[in-house]
C-alpha positions in Angstrom: -109.9 41.6 -95.6 -108.6 41.4 -91.7 -109.8 42.7 -89.0 -107.1 43.3 -85.5 -108.9 43.9 -82.4 -106.2 44.4 -79.1 -107.6 43.7 -75.3 -104.8 43.6 -72.4 -103.5 46.7 -71.7 -103.3 49.3 -68.8 -101.5 50.3 -65.9 -99.0 48.2 -63.9 -96.2 48.6 -61.6 -92.6 48.7 -62.8 -91.4 45.0 -62.3 -95.2 43.5 -63.4 -96.3 41.7 -66.4 -99.0 42.3 -68.7 -99.9 39.9 -71.7 -101.3 41.4 -74.6 -103.9 40.0 -77.3 -104.7 40.8 -80.9 -107.0 38.0 -82.3 -107.4 38.8 -86.0 -110.7 37.9 -88.5 -109.7 34.8 -90.6 -107.3 31.8 -89.9 -103.6 33.6 -89.1 -102.0 30.7 -90.5 -102.6 31.9 -93.9 -100.6 34.9 -92.5 -97.2 35.6 -93.0 -96.1 38.3 -90.6 -98.0 39.1 -88.0 -96.4 41.2 -84.5 -96.8 45.3 -82.3 -95.1 48.2 -82.3 -95.6 51.2 -79.3 -95.5 54.5 -80.0 -94.9 56.4 -76.7 -95.8 60.6 -76.5 -94.2 62.1 -78.7 -91.6 59.5 -80.4 -92.2 57.5 -83.3 -93.9 54.4 -83.8 -91.0 51.5 -83.4 -90.9 47.6 -83.9 -91.2 45.7 -80.8 -91.6 41.6 -81.5 -92.3 39.7 -85.2 -93.5 36.8 -85.9 -94.5 34.2 -88.6 -96.8 31.7 -89.9 -94.0 29.4 -89.0 -93.4 30.6 -85.5 -90.0 32.1 -86.4 -89.7 35.3 -83.9 -87.6 38.7 -83.6 -87.3 40.9 -81.0 -85.7 44.8 -80.6 -82.9 44.6 -78.8 -85.1 46.3 -75.4 -87.7 43.4 -75.9 -85.4 40.9 -76.3 -86.0 38.8 -72.9 -88.4 40.3 -70.8 -91.2 40.4 -73.8 -91.8 37.1 -75.5 -94.4 36.8 -78.7 -95.9 33.7 -79.5 -100.1 32.8 -81.7 -102.1 30.0 -80.8 -104.0 29.1 -84.4 -106.8 27.6 -83.6 -108.0 30.6 -81.6 -106.3 33.3 -84.6 -104.5 35.1 -82.0 -101.6 36.3 -81.2 -99.8 37.2 -78.4 -97.5 39.6 -76.5 -96.2 39.0 -72.6 -94.7 41.2 -71.1 -92.5 41.2 -68.1 -89.9 43.0 -66.1 -91.9 46.9 -67.4 -90.3 49.3 -67.2 -91.9 52.9 -66.5 -89.9 53.3 -70.9 -92.2 50.6 -72.3 -95.2 53.5 -71.9 -96.6 53.6 -75.4 -99.9 52.0 -77.1 -98.9 49.3 -78.7 -100.6 48.0 -81.6 -100.8 44.8 -83.6 -100.1 44.3 -87.0 -100.8 41.7 -89.9 -98.5 41.9 -92.8 -100.5 40.2 -96.1 -97.4 40.8 -98.5 -99.7 43.3 -100.5 -101.1 45.4 -97.8 -100.9 45.8 -93.7 -103.3 45.5 -91.2 -103.1 47.2 -87.8 -105.4 47.2 -85.0 -106.5 49.6 -82.9 -103.9 50.2 -80.3 -104.0 49.5 -76.5 -102.7 51.9 -73.6 -99.6 50.1 -71.5 -99.0 52.7 -68.8 -96.1 51.8 -66.3 -95.9 53.5 -63.3 -96.2 53.7 -59.6 
């Protein structure tokens, strides 16, 4: 079982930055894949970025060049650094941990990009 706790969301102006954190209740080196989804009002949940326990990363096209996903294994924490934020990035961001036989989710954190 894995508990995930997110933090770092908030209100930011267009062009600004935020860093989301996702702290896990166990050693994340044992978790093959972690990542972030977001869900905007009235839209389906969309995968934003993933990272494996070997450090391989993948991003959705809209996040490439602006977002960076990373892991701090010593802190059992995954991050999503978001730069050059746009109003269309406004959504609830949720982290997940995929242990192949089961996927665990955090509670979500709101990101609002608005002037």
